[in-house]
C-alpha positions as CSV (number, residue, x, y, z in Angstrom):
1,X,-4.0,-9.6,-8.5
2,X,-3.2,-12.2,-11.1
3,X,-0.6,-10.0,-12.8
4,X,2.7,-11.4,-14.0
5,X,5.8,-9.5,-12.7
6,X,6.1,-7.4,-15.8
7,X,2.5,-6.2,-15.7
8,X,2.7,-5.6,-12.0
9,X,5.8,-3.4,-12.5
10,X,4.0,-1.5,-15.2
11,X,1.1,-0.7,-12.9
12,X,3.4,0.3,-10.1
13,X,5.3,2.7,-12.4
14,X,2.0,4.0,-13.7
15,X,0.7,4.7,-10.2
16,X,4.0,6.4,-9.4
17,X,3.5,8.7,-12.3
18,X,0.0,9.5,-11.3
19,X,1.0,10.4,-7.7
20,X,4.1,12.4,-8.8
21,X,2.1,15.7,-8.7
22,X,0.8,14.9,-5.1
23,X,-2.5,13.4,-6.4
24,X,-4.0,11.2,-3.7
25,X,-4.5,7.6,-4.7
26,X,-6.4,5.0,-2.7
27,X,-5.5,1.4,-3.5
28,X,-6.9,-1.8,-2.1
29,X,-4.5,-4.7,-1.9
30,X,-4.2,-8.0,-0.1
31,X,-0.4,-7.8,-0.2
32,X,1.4,-4.6,0.8
33,X,5.0,-5.8,0.1
34,X,5.1,-4.2,-3.4
35,X,3.8,-0.9,-2.0
36,X,6.1,-0.6,1.0
37,X,8.8,1.5,-0.8
38,X,6.3,3.4,-3.0
39,X,3.3,4.5,-0.9
40,X,3.6,7.4,1.5
41,X,0.8,6.6,3.9
42,X,-0.9,3.4,4.9
43,X,-4.2,2.3,6.5
44,X,-6.1,-1.0,6.8
45,X,-9.8,-1.6,6.7
46,X,-10.8,-3.6,9.8
47,X,-14.4,-4.3,10.7
48,X,-15.6,-1.7,8.3
49,X,-13.4,1.0,9.7
50,X,-10.1,2.5,8.6
51,X,-7.2,2.0,11.0
52,X,-4.5,4.6,10.2
53,X,-1.1,3.1,10.2
54,X,0.9,6.1,9.1
55,X,4.1,6.5,7.0
56,X,6.5,3.9,5.6
57,X,8.6,4.2,8.6
58,X,5.6,3.5,10.9
59,X,4.6,0.6,8.8
60,X,7.4,-1.7,9.9
61,X,6.9,-1.2,13.6
62,X,3.1,-1.2,13.7
63,X,1.4,-3.6,16.1
64,X,-1.9,-4.2,14.2
65,X,-2.1,-8.0,13.6
66,X,-4.0,-7.6,10.3
67,X,-1.2,-5.4,9.0
68,X,1.4,-8.1,9.8
69,X,-0.7,-10.5,7.8
70,X,-0.7,-8.2,4.7
71,X,3.1,-7.8,4.9
């Protein structure tokens, strides 16, 4: 949040490097667009519970209204 495009790209590349060895990373974001092509699994926090969305492929077709808002 509040990052210019250059800084945001730096962080995304850094997170890619961290996850290259299959390290699990959990990120909180209010906009999933920049993570769509990078993250492997997605979930949303709704009413204090995780709602598993699944893979990148499942992200596009998921019916969760909150998820539509974040994309």
